[in-house]
C-alpha positions as CSV (number, residue, x, y, z in Angstrom):
1,M,63.7,-12.8,-1.4
2,S,63.2,-9.5,0.5
3,E,60.0,-8.3,2.0
4,F,58.8,-4.9,2.9
5,H,55.8,-4.2,5.1
6,A,54.3,-0.9,6.0
7,T,51.2,0.0,8.0
8,L,49.6,3.4,7.6
9,Y,47.1,4.9,10.0
10,G,44.9,8.0,10.1
11,D,45.6,10.7,7.6
12,D,48.4,8.7,5.9
13,A,46.0,5.8,5.3
14,E,43.4,8.1,3.9
15,R,46.0,9.7,1.6
16,A,47.1,6.3,0.4
17,T,43.6,5.3,-0.4
18,Q,43.0,8.6,-2.3
19,M,46.2,8.0,-4.3
20,K,45.2,4.5,-5.2
21,D,41.9,5.8,-6.5
22,R,43.6,8.6,-8.4
23,L,46.1,6.1,-10.0
24,D,43.1,3.9,-11.0
25,Q,41.5,6.9,-12.7
26,E,44.5,8.5,-14.4
27,L,46.8,5.6,-15.5
28,P,46.1,2.9,-18.1
29,G,44.9,-0.3,-16.5
30,S,44.2,-0.4,-12.9
31,V,46.0,-0.7,-9.6
32,A,44.6,-3.9,-8.2
33,S,46.4,-4.1,-4.9
34,N,48.3,-2.0,-2.4
35,A,51.5,-3.7,-3.5
36,E,50.8,-2.7,-7.1
37,M,50.2,0.8,-6.0
38,V,53.5,1.0,-4.2
39,R,55.3,-0.4,-7.3
40,T,53.6,2.2,-9.5
41,L,54.6,5.0,-7.0
42,L,58.2,3.7,-6.9
43,D,58.3,3.8,-10.7
44,L,57.0,7.3,-10.8
45,A,59.5,8.4,-8.1
46,E,62.4,6.9,-10.0
47,E,61.4,8.6,-13.2
48,S,61.2,12.0,-11.4
49,L,64.6,11.6,-9.8
50,E,66.4,10.7,-13.1
């Protein structure tokens, strides 16, 4: 199993927090964790690239 770790600081961390809040508000269900947020953003990125 692979693992991916990222640490965000400053403006990037604030932006990630804001995006998590936005996803919670705009998508069905909720984004319970940072990992779930990243999975959701990966899904959205893949959709936009297809």
